[in-house]
C-alpha positions in Angstrom: 112.8 64.4 49.0 110.5 67.2 47.9 111.0 70.8 48.8 108.5 70.9 51.6 110.1 67.9 53.3 113.6 69.5 52.9 112.4 72.7 54.5 111.0 71.0 57.5 114.1 68.7 57.8 116.6 71.6 57.6 114.6 73.7 60.1 114.5 70.8 62.6 118.2 70.0 61.9 119.2 73.5 62.8 116.9 73.6 65.9 114.7 76.4 64.7 111.0 76.8 65.4 108.7 77.9 62.6 108.3 81.2 64.4 112.1 81.7 64.5 112.3 81.1 60.7 109.3 83.3 60.1 110.7 86.2 62.0 114.0 85.9 60.2 112.3 86.0 56.8 109.7 88.6 57.8 106.8 86.3 57.0 104.1 84.7 59.1 104.5 81.4 60.9 101.6 80.1 58.9 103.5 80.8 55.7 106.4 78.6 57.0 103.8 75.9 57.9 102.2 76.1 54.4 105.7 75.7 52.8 106.5 72.7 54.9 103.2 70.9 54.2 103.4 71.7 50.5 100.3 73.8 50.1 102.4 76.7 48.9 106.0 77.4 47.9 108.3 80.2 49.0 109.2 83.0 46.6 112.7 83.1 45.0 113.7 85.8 47.5 112.6 83.6 50.4 114.3 80.6 49.0 117.6 82.5 48.8 117.2 83.6 52.4 116.4 80.1 53.5 119.5 78.7 51.8 121.6 81.4 53.6 119.9 80.6 56.9 120.5 76.8 56.6 123.9 77.1 55.1 123.1 75.2 52.0 123.2 76.2 48.3 120.0 77.1 46.6 120.7 74.1 44.3 120.8 71.7 47.3 117.7 73.3 48.7 115.5 72.9 45.6 117.3 70.2 43.6 119.5 67.7 45.5 118.8 65.4 48.4 120.1 66.6 51.8 120.0 63.2 53.5 123.6 62.4 52.6 124.8 65.8 53.9 126.6 65.8 57.2 125.5 68.4 59.7 127.7 71.5 59.7 129.8 72.4 62.7 128.1 74.5 65.4 130.5 77.4 64.6 129.3 77.7 61.1 125.6 77.6 62.0 123.9 81.0 62.1 122.4 82.0 65.4 118.6 81.5 65.6 116.8 84.7 65.1 116.0 86.5 68.3 112.3 87.2 68.9 111.3 90.7 69.9 110.3 90.5 73.6 106.6 90.9 74.3 107.4 93.9 76.6 109.2 95.7 73.7 106.4 94.9 71.3 103.9 96.4 73.7 106.1 99.4 74.1 106.2 99.9 70.3 102.4 99.6 70.2 101.9 102.2 72.9 104.4 104.5 71.2 102.6 104.1 67.9 99.3 104.9 69.6 100.7 107.9 71.3 102.0 109.2 68.0 98.6 108.7 66.4 96.9 110.5 69.2 99.3 113.5 69.0 98.7 113.7 65.2 95.0 113.5 65.7 95.1 116.3 68.3 97.1 118.5 66.0 94.7 117.9 63.1 91.8 118.7 65.4 93.4 121.9 66.7 94.2 123.1 63.1 90.6 122.3 62.1 89.2 124.3 65.1 91.5 127.2 64.3 90.5 127.3 60.6 86.8 127.1 61.5 87.0 129.9 64.1 89.0 132.0 61.6 86.4 131.4 58.9 83.5 132.2 61.2 85.2 135.4 62.5 85.7 136.6 59.0 82.1 135.9 58.0 80.9 137.8 61.1 83.2 140.7 60.4 82.0 140.9 56.7 78.4 140.8 57.9 79.0 143.7 60.3 80.6 145.7 57.5 77.4 145.2 55.4 75.1 146.5 58.1 73.5 149.8 57.4 72.8 152.2 60.3 69.2 153.3 59.9 69.9 156.4 62.1 72.6 157.5 59.7 70.3 157.0 56.7 67.6 159.1 58.4 70.0 161.9 59.0 71.0 161.8 55.3 67.4 161.9 54.3 67.5 158.6 52.5 64.9 157.1 54.9 61.9 159.0 56.1 61.3 158.9 59.9 58.3 156.7 59.3 60.7 154.0 57.8 59.8 154.5 54.1 62.6 155.0 51.6 62.3 158.2 49.8 63.0 157.4 46.1 62.1 160.0 43.5 
């Protein structure tokens, strides 16, 4: 029996769905399907995790036939992985979106603060550079007709 057939047989023998195994290994259900039809093979890390899940040695999983193997007792079988309830997944998604919204609002407020500070400073520096024409006329720098009196 080839690896793909062994994987499918062991999964069915232990009563797991492809989704159960996928969640246990943190891979997609499609990856499990590809392994079982032989279009791809699991990584060494995933093979080790599969051997632990099914209670067989890595050698049995990749090298020896499992047909002569007697099923293990129910006590020694690991529990099927528990799927995250849909309600909890939705709650996680909502929480993630709220956090993103809060971060975006904070970034926006910081941007507005920096922009207003920058504009205020520019306005203040322009006001400092303004010359009061009345003051210049009193000093005699500007003639009352508006001409500058340079010698």
